[in-house]
C-alpha positions, 0 to 999 in steps of 0.5 A: 477811880480808887475805893478806898486804899483799892484801885477799881478798873485800873490794870497795868500794861505789862497784862497786857501786852496789846494794849500798851498803847491805846484801845479800840473800844471800852465797855461798862454794863454788867453781865449775866449767865443764862443756861435756861434752867427747866427752858427758861431764862435764868431767875439771876438779878443784873446790878441791883435788879431794878430797869432802868427806868427807876432811876437812883433811887431803884436802880444800878448806876455807873456816873463819872465815867470817863478814859485816860487818853495819849497823854495819861489824862483823863477824859471823857468818852465822848461817843456812848452807845447801849446795848442790851441782848434782851430788853425784855429781861435787862435794861440800859438808860444811858443818860445826858452829861450832868455837870454832877455826874458827869456820863452816867447810865442805869442799867440791870434787870430782875430776869425771869420776869412776865416779859421774860418768860 
């Protein structure tokens, strides 16, 4: 992935010698540290702070998910799974592959809210 002159999401094999030939799992998504200030869930947002059900107009997303195979060719990642440790605070919504966006998903949430005390 390239953004302007910067390459995003690529790390040379010299940095990860145990992964020089392949990986078994690839993950995309977000992460929030929750130290439970005052015994409550953090107010830290994930992504835009909007739940994925808001779609393109509100939620954060990853689109055109691809992996590099052993022949160094970009490919669809195959079977995709979702996981949310606390769906009342943060969620993920995997969408069907489209011609314009490839494999994609919406994700995020506001952190502490009425359903996530």
